C-alpha positions in Angstrom: 11.3 76.9 151.3 9.3 77.7 154.5 10.7 76.2 157.8 7.6 74.1 158.5 7.9 72.6 155.0 11.5 71.5 155.7 10.4 70.2 159.1 7.9 67.9 157.5 10.5 66.5 155.2 13.3 66.1 157.7 11.1 64.4 160.3 9.1 62.2 157.8 8.5 58.8 159.4 9.2 60.1 162.9 6.0 61.7 164.2 6.8 64.5 166.6 5.6 64.6 170.2 6.3 67.5 172.5 9.1 65.9 174.4 9.6 62.4 172.9 9.7 63.7 169.3 9.7 60.3 167.7 7.2 57.5 167.4 7.5 56.3 163.8 10.1 54.1 162.3 10.5 55.0 158.6 13.6 56.9 157.6 13.4 60.3 156.0 14.4 60.7 152.3 17.8 62.1 152.6 17.9 63.6 149.1 14.7 65.6 149.7 15.9 66.7 153.1 19.2 67.7 151.6 17.6 69.8 148.9 15.4 71.4 151.5 18.4 72.3 153.7 20.3 73.6 150.8 17.5 75.8 149.6 17.0 77.4 153.0 19.9 79.8 153.4 18.7 80.8 156.8 19.8 77.4 158.2 23.2 77.6 159.8 26.3 75.5 159.3 27.1 73.6 162.5 29.9 71.2 163.3 29.7 69.3 166.6 32.2 66.9 168.2 30.5 63.9 169.9 32.1 62.1 172.9 31.3 58.4 173.2 31.8 55.6 175.6 32.9 53.1 173.0 36.1 51.8 171.3 36.2 52.3 167.6 36.7 48.5 167.0 33.1 47.8 168.0 31.2 48.6 164.8 27.8 47.9 166.4 27.9 50.0 169.5 30.1 52.7 168.3 28.1 52.3 165.1 25.1 53.7 166.9 26.9 57.1 167.3 27.9 56.9 163.6 24.4 56.3 162.4 23.3 59.4 164.2 26.1 61.4 162.6 25.5 60.0 159.2 21.8 60.6 159.2 22.1 64.2 160.5 24.5 65.0 157.8 22.5 63.4 155.0 19.2 65.1 156.1 20.8 68.5 156.2 23.0 68.1 153.1 26.1 68.4 155.2 25.1 71.7 156.9 24.9 70.0 160.3 27.8 67.6 160.9 28.6 65.5 164.0 31.9 63.8 164.5 31.8 60.8 166.9 35.0 60.2 168.8 36.2 57.0 170.6 36.1 56.7 174.4 39.0 58.6 175.9 39.5 61.1 173.0 37.2 63.8 174.3 36.2 62.3 177.7 36.7 59.0 179.6 34.1 56.4 178.8 32.2 57.0 182.1 32.4 60.8 182.0 30.6 61.6 178.8 27.6 63.0 180.7 29.9 65.2 182.7 31.5 66.6 179.6 28.1 67.3 178.0 26.7 68.8 181.2 29.7 71.1 181.5 29.5 72.2 177.9 33.0 70.7 177.1 31.2 68.9 174.2 27.7 69.6 172.9 26.7 65.9 172.5 27.6 62.5 173.7 26.6 58.9 173.0 26.7 56.7 176.2 24.9 54.4 178.6 23.1 56.3 181.4 23.8 53.6 183.9 27.4 54.6 184.0 26.3 57.5 186.0 24.2 55.8 188.8 26.8 57.1 191.2 25.3 60.5 190.5 21.8 59.3 190.8 20.2 55.8 190.8 17.6 57.2 188.5 20.2 56.9 185.7 19.7 53.1 185.7 16.3 53.4 184.1 17.7 55.1 181.0 19.7 52.1 180.1 18.5 49.0 182.1 18.1 47.8 185.6 18.4 44.2 186.8 15.3 42.1 186.0 13.9 45.0 184.1 12.5 45.4 180.6 13.4 43.6 177.4 14.4 45.8 174.4 10.8 45.8 173.1 9.4 46.5 176.5 12.0 49.3 177.1 11.0 51.0 173.8 7.3 50.7 174.7 8.0 52.3 178.1 10.1 55.1 176.6 8.1 55.9 173.5 4.5 55.3 174.6 4.5 54.5 178.3 5.7 57.9 179.6 9.2 56.8 180.4 11.1 59.3 178.2 8.9 62.2 179.4 9.9 61.3 183.0 13.6 60.9 182.2 13.8 64.0 180.1 12.3 66.1 182.9 14.8 64.6 185.4 17.8 65.2 183.0 16.8 68.7 182.4 16.5 69.6 186.1 19.5 67.7 187.3 22.0 68.0 184.5 20.8 70.6 182.1 20.8 67.9 179.4 18.2 66.4 177.0 18.6 62.8 175.9 17.0 60.5 173.3 17.3 56.7 172.9 19.9 56.0 170.2 20.7 52.3 170.4 19.8 49.0 172.1 21.9 45.9 172.3 19.0 43.5 173.1 19.3 40.9 175.9 22.9 40.6 176.9 25.0 37.6 178.0 25.9 36.9 181.6 29.6 37.4 180.9 32.9 35.6 181.0 33.9 33.6 184.1 37.2 31.9 184.9 35.4 29.2 187.0 32.0 27.6 187.1 29.5 29.1 189.5 26.6 27.0 190.7 25.1 28.8 193.7 24.8 32.3 194.9 27.4 31.4 197.5 30.0 30.8 194.7 29.9 34.6 194.0 31.5 35.4 197.4 34.8 37.2 197.0 34.9 37.0 193.1 36.1 40.2 191.4 33.5 41.0 188.8 33.4 43.8 186.2 29.8 45.0 186.0 28.4 48.6 186.0 25.3 50.3 187.2 22.7 49.0 189.6 23.7 45.5 188.5 27.0 46.1 190.2 25.2 47.1 193.4 23.3 43.9 193.3 26.4 41.8 192.6 28.0 43.6 195.6 25.0 42.5 197.8 25.6 38.9 196.6 29.2 39.1 197.9 31.2 39.8 194.8 33.8 42.6 194.6 32.7 44.9 191.9 35.1 46.4 189.4 34.4 49.2 186.9 36.4 49.0 183.7 36.1 50.4 180.1 35.3 47.8 177.4 38.8 48.0 176.0 40.4 47.1 179.3 38.4 43.9 180.0 40.5 41.5 178.0 43.8 42.2 179.8 42.1 42.3 183.2 40.6 38.8 182.6 43.7 37.4 181.0 46.0 38.5 183.9 43.6 37.4 186.6 43.0 41.0 187.9 39.3 40.1 187.7 37.6 36.8 187.8 34.6 37.6 185.6 33.4 40.4 183.3 30.2 41.2 181.4 30.3 43.3 178.2 27.5 42.9 175.7 27.1 39.6 173.8 28.7 37.2 171.3 29.3 39.7 168.4 31.1 42.3 170.5 32.7 39.9 172.9 34.3 38.0 170.0 35.7 41.2 168.6 37.3 42.0 172.0 38.7 38.5 172.1 37.1 37.7 175.5 36.8 34.1 174.5 40.6 33.8 174.7 40.6 35.2 178.2 38.1 33.1 180.1 36.6 29.6 179.6 33.0 29.9 180.8 30.3 32.0 179.1 27.1 32.5 181.1 23.6 33.5 180.3 21.4 35.4 180.8 22.6 38.9 181.6 19.8 39.4 184.2 21.1 42.9 184.9 20.6 44.0 181.2 17.6 42.3 179.5 17.2 45.2 177.0 19.6 48.1 177.6 19.1 51.4 175.8 22.0 53.7 174.8 21.4 57.3 174.2 22.5 60.6 172.9 22.9 63.3 175.5 22.8 66.9 174.4 23.7 70.0 176.4 20.4 71.8 176.9 21.8 75.2 176.0 23.2 73.9 172.7 20.0 72.1 172.0 18.0 75.2 172.4 20.3 77.1 170.0 19.4 74.7 167.2 16.8 75.6 164.7 13.6 73.6 165.1 14.5 71.8 161.8 17.8 70.5 163.2 16.2 69.4 166.4 13.7 67.3 164.4 16.6 65.8 162.4 18.4 64.8 165.5 15.3 63.1 167.0 14.8 61.2 163.7 18.5 60.2 163.5 18.5 59.0 167.2 15.4 56.9 166.5 16.9 55.3 163.5 20.1 54.5 165.5 17.9 52.9 168.2 16.3 50.5 165.7 19.4 49.7 163.6 21.6 48.8 166.5 19.1 46.3 167.8 18.6 44.8 164.4 22.4 44.4 163.9 22.9 42.6 167.2 20.0 40.3 166.6 21.3 39.5 163.1 24.9 38.9 164.1 25.0 37.4 167.5 24.1 33.8 166.6 26.9 33.3 164.1 29.4 34.8 166.6 28.2 32.5 169.3 28.7 29.5 167.1 32.3 30.6 166.4 32.9 31.1 170.1 31.6 27.6 171.0 33.6 26.0 168.1 36.7 27.5 169.7 36.1 25.6 172.9 34.2 28.0 175.1 31.8 26.3 177.5 28.3 27.8 177.7 26.5 27.8 181.0 23.2 29.1 182.3 23.0 30.8 185.7 21.3 28.4 188.1 17.8 29.0 189.5 19.5 29.6 192.9 21.6 32.5 191.5 18.7 34.0 189.5 16.4 34.0 192.5 19.0 35.4 194.8 19.8 38.1 192.3 16.1 39.0 191.7 15.4 39.2 195.5 18.5 41.4 196.0 17.5 43.6 193.1 14.0 44.5 194.3 15.2 44.9 197.9 17.7 47.4 196.5 14.9 49.3 194.6 12.7 49.4 197.7 15.5 50.9 199.7 16.4 53.4 197.1 12.7 54.5 196.8 12.6 55.1 200.6 15.6 57.4 200.4 15.4 59.1 197.0 12.2 60.9 195.9 13.4 61.2 192.3 14.0 57.4 192.2 10.7 56.7 193.9 8.6 58.7 191.5 10.1 57.0 188.4 10.3 53.5 190.0 6.7 53.4 190.9 5.5 54.3 187.4 8.1 52.0 185.8 7.1 49.1 188.1 3.5 49.4 187.2 4.3 49.5 183.5 6.6 46.5 183.9 3.9 44.4 185.6 1.4 45.1 182.8 3.6 44.5 179.8 5.3 41.4 181.3 1.9 39.9 181.9 1.0 40.5 178.3 4.3 39.3 176.9 4.2 36.2 179.1 0.8 35.4 177.7 1.5 36.0 174.0 5.3 36.1 173.4 6.5 33.5 175.9 4.0 30.9 174.9 5.1 31.2 171.2 8.8 31.2 172.2 8.4 28.1 174.4 6.9 26.2 171.5 9.5 27.3 169.0 12.3 26.3 171.5 11.2 22.7 171.4 12.2 22.6 167.7 15.8 23.4 168.7 16.3 21.1 171.6 
């Protein structure tokens, strides 16, 4: 079979663009792809180890890495295999990018905002405070120029290419061992929160801690920290965080629609046959869609179980939300003044954000507001 014939099968449903590579949403037929791979003896057998930032127990977020691996294997009839490994096995949870950049592993599955210490630009790959919802994030990445901008930055800065490969949807505001009513109540609290959200929390007077997901429960339970955010009800219940703190706040204003991604060493990417590159793009796209669907489908039942166990739900007050938003955009303006890479992406992102939020406020929010009256 000719290479371009296999390419069409492997990437079916994920229309290729020069850098983005994926704009469709239907999954390839794995049997057809497998037959194509098997019939083309020129395609190599490849076995990659994938570093991830996630504990194995979290079948949704670690599951994003597993979806990528499963689809790649299925679409190549096992000729290209990827083995996802839990956080800490191949690299610490917040050093996956470093391991991929250095070539210690060819591929990783992580959240880019773990690496804002290396560049604040990395916040945009996952989520920034008061940023984009999951749908808006996908619109910016796939059709609004966002992925083009990020891929150019990753290539120049790290020698890495990345693709969206998961989204948790809007996250909760985390677990707190006391009620907080005003921004002043944040003063001196020890809070686990990563990325630019951590910098905003620092500006609001909190002491920011950085911990892996698997370390949160013990830190909360022992009082080493006063509050911690992770993802949302489904994952938080699996980690037992409802047994470590009494108050569960919403919304997670620092992560309204965070993207997770696969990061691939550019040298290893360029060694892959074009067919395998297209397979990886399609697999990442599928993981991006499936993870969001799983969280949306599972969070409500988990939340009911959490509340039934005695957890008290709270909403952040308007005072806290306004103070956090003001601090967030003051931070962005400062970063844009001092970092040309951040400025170039921020200005494009900010314009896109204004347009899509105006549209969504008009059409999505009006519908959601009406539906909400049915449940009050």
